N, C-alpha and C positions, 0 to 999 in steps of 0.2 A: 393319456395316451390322446386326448382329444385336443390339447396345447401343441403337441408335438404333430400331429397330423394337419392342425391349422397353420403351422410355421412350415410345411411342406415334406415333414420327415415320413415317408413312405414304408421305411425298414425297420420294425421298432420289437424290442426286446421288453417284457415283462414279468418281472418275479415276485410273486407273493408266497412267502416261506410259510404260508400256515401249514400244518400238520394235515388238516382236511382237505388241503387242496393237493397234495402230494401223494400219486398214487402209491410208492412204497413204503408211505409211514402207515403205522398200524392204526392210526385215527381217520385216514382218507375217508371222503366220503363223495363218490362217484356225484350224486346229484348237487354237491355244491361246487364240485369243478363246473359241471354241466351249466349251470345258473350262471355261475360270472362268465364264463366262455360266452354264452348268448347274449350278456348285456354289452360285450366286449364287438360282439359281433353287429350288434344293433347298433354301436355308435359309428362304426364304421359304413352302415347302410346309408346312415343320414345323408353322407354326400357323395354315395356312388349307387348306382342304379343298376348296374348289371349282375352276374350271377357271382355268387360267394359260396365259398366251402369252408368248414368247421371240419378238422380231423381232431378226433380224441382218440385216448389210448387202448379202451376196451369197448366191446361191443355193449355191455351194460351200461357203460356212461353216454354212449349214444342212445340207447334206449330212454334213459333220462331226459337229455336234451330233447329227443321228438315228443315226449309228452308232455313237455313243458311248451312246445310250439304247438302240439293237437289239441290239448285239453284246455290251457289256458291262454287263450286269445285274447288280445287286444292289451291295451295300457293300463289298466285298471288292476289286472292280477298279476302280469308279468311284469309290468315295468317297460316294456316294449315300446317306443314309440314309430317303429315302422310297422304298420299292417301289412305290409305285403311281404314282409321278411321271410314266413315259412313258403310262401311261392317260390323265392327265388335262391334260399339257403338250401344247401346241401349237407348233410351231416353224415358224417361215415368216419369208420375204423381205419387206421391206416394201413395195418396190416390186410383187410380186406379190400379197400379201395384201391392200393396199387397206387402208379405213377400216372402223370397224364398222359393221354394218348397223344401223337404227334400232331403238332399243332393247336393242340386244346390250349384254351385260355380261360382265367376267370379273372375277375375285377380284383375281388380280395380271398387271401386265405387268412387263416387261424388255424395255429397249430397250438393244441393244451397238453400239458400235462405228458409229453412222449418225452422221455430222457434217451437219447441215441447215441452217446459218450460213452458207453460201457463196453469192456471188451467183446461180448457176445453181440454186438451189433455192428463190430468191425466190417463183416463180411455179409452182414444181413441186407436183402433191397430196401427194405423199409427205410435206411440212411438214405441211399440214393432217392427212393421216391421224394422222400420229404423235401431232399433239396431241390428235387426238379418241380415241387409245387412250388415252393417258394419263389423259383426261379419265372414261372408261369404268370404269378399274378401281376397284371398291369397297373395295377392301380396301388394297392397295401399289403402287405403280408406281415403277421404280427406272431411271434413265439411266446406263450403264455406259459413259463414253469418249463418249457421246453427246450432241452441241449440238444443241438442240432448241429455236429461238427462241420465247419465250411474251411472253403479254400481263404486265404488271407483277404483277398481284393471280394470276397463274397461278406465275410465277416464287417469289415471297414465299411458297409454300407448300412450297418444295423446300429439304431441309437437305442440306448439303454432309457425307455420312457418312465418306467415306475420299477422300485425295487423297495421291498419290505422285508428284509432278511434277518429274522431273529438267529443271534450266535451263542455260542456255548464257550466259555472260558474255564477252560482245564490245566492243572496244576499238576506234574509229573515229580516228583521225589526221588531221586538217584542217591543210591549211599556212596561213599569214598572215604578212605583211610586218610586221617593227618596227622599232623606229629605225634610222636608217641603212640601210635594206633588207634587212636580216639576216633570214633565213629563221626563224620560230619555227614551234611546232607547238601546235595544241592537241587535247584529246581528248574524246570522249565515251562513256560508257558504254552498254550494252545490257543487259540481262536478260531474256532470251526463251525459251520453251518448248523444248526440244533438238530435237524435230521439226518444228519451224517455221524456214522460212529467210526472212529481210528482204533487202529491197533497201539496198544503202549508200545514204547520205546523197550529196546532189551535192558532187562537190571533194573526196571522201575518197581522203587518199593511199594507206592503208593499212589493212587490218581484219585484227584476229587475236582468238584464242579465247584470253583469259587465264585461264581455269577453268569449274569447274563449281558450280553452285548445287543443291539441293533444297528444295523446298517440301514438306508433309508435313504431315495431318492426320489423325487416327484420333477419332470422334467418342468421347466429348463431349468430348476436349482440346482442348489449342490449336494454333494453328497455330503451327508452327516454320519457321524458316529457317535452312538449314544450308548451309557452303561448302566446297568443295575447291578452293584458289585452286591448289596446284600439279599439278592434276589426277590426284592420287597413287592415288584412291580412299579416301581417308580425310576424312571429313566433320567439320567444327566447326559446333557449335550457334552461330548469332548473336545470334537474335532469338525470342520469344516474343510471340505476339499473339493477341489474342481474336476478330479479325476477319481476312478474309482482305487480304493485303497488294497494293496495286496495283501496276502496273506501276513509276512512279515511287519508290512506297516500297521496292520490290525492290533498286531501282538505289542508294537510300540508304543501304541497310542493308549492303550488301556492297561499294560505295565505298571506307570506311577500310581493310578488310583488303584489299583489290588496291592502293591507294596505299602502305600500308605493306610488298607486297612488292616494287611497282614501285620503291620507294627504294631499297630493300636489294639490289636488281638491278641498279641504276643505272652502279654503276662496273663488274660483270663487261660489262654491254652496251658499255660505251665500250670497254673492252679490246677485246674480240672485234672491234668495230668497227675498230680500230687493227690488230688482227693480222691481219684479212682484206684492208685496203687493204696492207700490208707485205708480204704473200703476192702480192697481184695486181700490184704494182709502182707504186702510187699510182692504178691504174686504177678508176674507182668504177663502181658496179654496182647495180642496183636492190635486190638482197639489203641492200649494205651502208649504201644511203639509209636504207632502213626500219630498219635496224639503231641508225644513228645517231640517226634520229627518236626511237624507242622509249627509248634512252639518254638525249635531250635532256630530253622529256617526264618520264622518271623523276627528272632532275635538277631541273625545274623543279616537281615537286611538293615537295621539301624544301629548294628554295632559301628562304633570307632576303629576303624585299622590304622594302626599308628604306620604312619610313612615320614620319611625323612624330608623335612624341608628343603627348599632352594638353599643352595649355599653361601648365597647372600640376594640381598633383594635385587632386581632389574633398576639400573637407574636411566638418566637420559643418556648417558654415555655407551651403555649397552644396548641400544634400541633407535630406532630413527626418532622417536617419540614418546612420550608418556604422558597421559592424561587423566588427572582423577576422575573416578566415574563412583561415588557412594565408598562402600566399602572395598572396591576392586578399582585397579587401573585398566585404560586403554591403552594398548601397547599397538605400537607398530613397527613393523621390522621388514629392513631390506635385507636381500638373500645375501650382500655382503656382511652383513652382522651376523647373520645368521650361520656363515660358511665361518666364521673366523674361528681360531685354535681355541680362545679360552670363553668362546659362548656358549658355554654348556646351558645357561638358563634359556635362552632364544631359541636354540636347537630343538629343547625339550618342548618350550611353547608350540615352534613350528609344528614338532611329531602330532600333539596332542590336538591342534587344529586340522592336522591334514585326518586325522583319523575321525574326528567329529564329521568332515566333509565327504568323506567316503561312507559313514554311516546315513546320512542324509540323502545323498544325490545316489548312491548305489551304484549303477553300470556308467552313470551319466557324470562322473568324477572325474574328472582332468587336471594331472599337475604338469602339464606343457607349458605351461605359462607362468609358473613359480618363479622361476629365475626372474622373470622382467617385471613383478607384482612386489608391491608393497604389503606385506602380511597385517592386517587390522583384526586386532582381538582383545579378548578381556577374558583375563585368567581368573578363576576361582581364587578366593581368598585360602588361608590354610585350612579352616574349619572346614570349608566348602569341599577343599580338595580331598580330605580323609574320608568324609561323607559318599562324594562321588565314587571314591573308589571300593567304598562297605557295597555301595549297592553294584559295582559291576563284580566285587567277588562274589556277591552272594548270586547274580543272575548269570554268571560266564558269559557278559557282556560289556566289552570295553566301550568308552563314551568320549574319551578324550578329557584333561581336566582344566576344560575352558569354557566359560558359558556361551561364548560363541565368538564368531570371527568372518570374514570376509577377504577377499582380494582385491585391491586397486590398483590397476595396470596402467600407468599412464601412457598416452598414446596408442591404448590399446585398439581402438577402431578407428583411428586415424588420427592425424595432427590434431592435436590439443584438444583431440577428444576421449577423454577416460571411460575405461570400463571397468564398472563394479561388478564383482563376479561371485559365484558361490558362497552368497550369504546364506549363514545355518547359525542356529541355536540349538541348546540343548531341549530336548523335548519336554522331558518332566521337571517342570516348571511352573510356575502361575503363570498367567497372561499378562498380569502385570508386569512383572519380573521380565519377561520376555520382551516386552515393548520397551521397558526401559533401557535394556541391554540392547536392542538394536538403536535404539532414538542415540546411544552413545557412540554406537559402531558406525552409524550413517554420519553424524557429526564430525567424527575423528577421520572417516575416508573423504569427506567432503573438504576440510581443512588442507589434508595432504595433497588433492589434487589440485587446489589453489594455490598452494605452496610449490607446486611443478608448474604452475603457468598453465593448467588446462583449463580451457574456455567452454568444456561440456563433461559432465557427467552421466551416464549411460547405465542403467541396471541390466545385464543379462538376465536369462529367463530362470527363475525361482524353482525349487523343487517342487512336486505337487504338495506335501504337506503344509508349505510354507505359502502358496498361491494367493489364496484369501488373506492371511492375516498379515503376510509379507506386505500387500497393497496398503492395508491402514496403516502400516508401518511408512512405508515410502510416502503416502499422502501427506502422513503429519511431519513429515521432514522436508514437505514442499517439493516434492519430486512431482512432475506432473507426465501425462501421456507424452512420449516422444515425439509423437506428429504434431505437435503444437509448438515446436522445439524449432529453429531456424537451424538445424544440424546441415552439414554437407549435404548435397544430394546423394552422393556413392552410400554414404554410410545410412541414411535416413530408407535408404532401398532395402539395404540388407537386415533391416532390425523387422523383429515380429510386429504383428499390428498392437499387441498389448504391452511393447515394451514400455518401460519408463525413466524419465531423466529428468536433469536439471539446466538452466544456463549458469556457470558458476560468476561471480562477480570479479 
């Protein structure tokens, strides 16, 4: 928080998701919330000499804060560095304090532990009062574990300075009938805050916790997603993002790790199911059925689903270009070749890349320039395609049978200025393989741009999940900040400040 204040951020969000700091949790400790709130107010007071206001959720929490101020004065006992703080800080319960009087101003406001986004507060005056106090702060306003619905222009002013949010990974098993009436199970993963309970979907046979995750951010750093799949207390970092990931993005980040763990545990779960059945003399039970269901899903994740291979391998005659890249090929396709009557393989690859782009970019995906673009992609090998389709079948989520791809649009930003757009790669692969695939795609796209007499190649913005990792790939491929390249003035003005590009030979 102090780093954000030094950088001039005046409206801050702080989220500390430990149960002792959450009023709706069974482990809630009002003294702990009051103590943390006072430490934050003390940090605000160091740079501001005026009146401060601390709004807490209950009267009991206010009494705890006042006891800390009254009976433990001085830095030696409370850690407070500003000894004048008790004289200029008002501690109050929001419901009793009400809103500010007309023209009333304070230098700093901190709202702690008050969640006003639930339906019961929709018409409650506390919501109106909280927003009024945040607007009345002339210097600093801070929300600690406080959810205060705001209008977009109010919300956009706030900076998330600190987040430490424990998450729970939950799997739901849903039965369905397969060929011959044989029962199968499909699954769905949810990643939600550990302090929130969600209702199971209709028809769910079993719900189980598969591990824990952690979302953290400390200003000005990036957002980090960590996982503890075995609930051992040891977290492993999975992803680093520049923006806060959505709930769906969190599922996509943790899903490969959960799948890998389930596939490793599959044989053990089946063995346990058989042992339980032998001990019970063949009598089935709910526990046995659930264990068998979990084992079946784990087996389906790694099953090799038979699929028809391409009718014939892609050749140079069927594509704009083919470059060998390890066990697979980097293919570049023009729209004319995709639309050709006998180009079944080319159309299939285009559709797979379009699906992967849609998964990566969501509502930001665009197909408006596909007809002008050269589609650069790296297909899966036959074995990789079978495995990918098995994962899609088990999870009910299609990913596209390509490792990755991008669009190269000649003259996309101006004469002789090519644009590289919608670069995307499969998420469920190790970083080394993703980096290797990205290097091949960027190399091929650069070669295609040179062959079309382009003088510059500029990369358009990447999706949030690729902004950090993608920057390392671009730097490794000799891309530099676009502002360091002698681009035409009209093109340079239209680019975002962090755009990357290169001057082509």
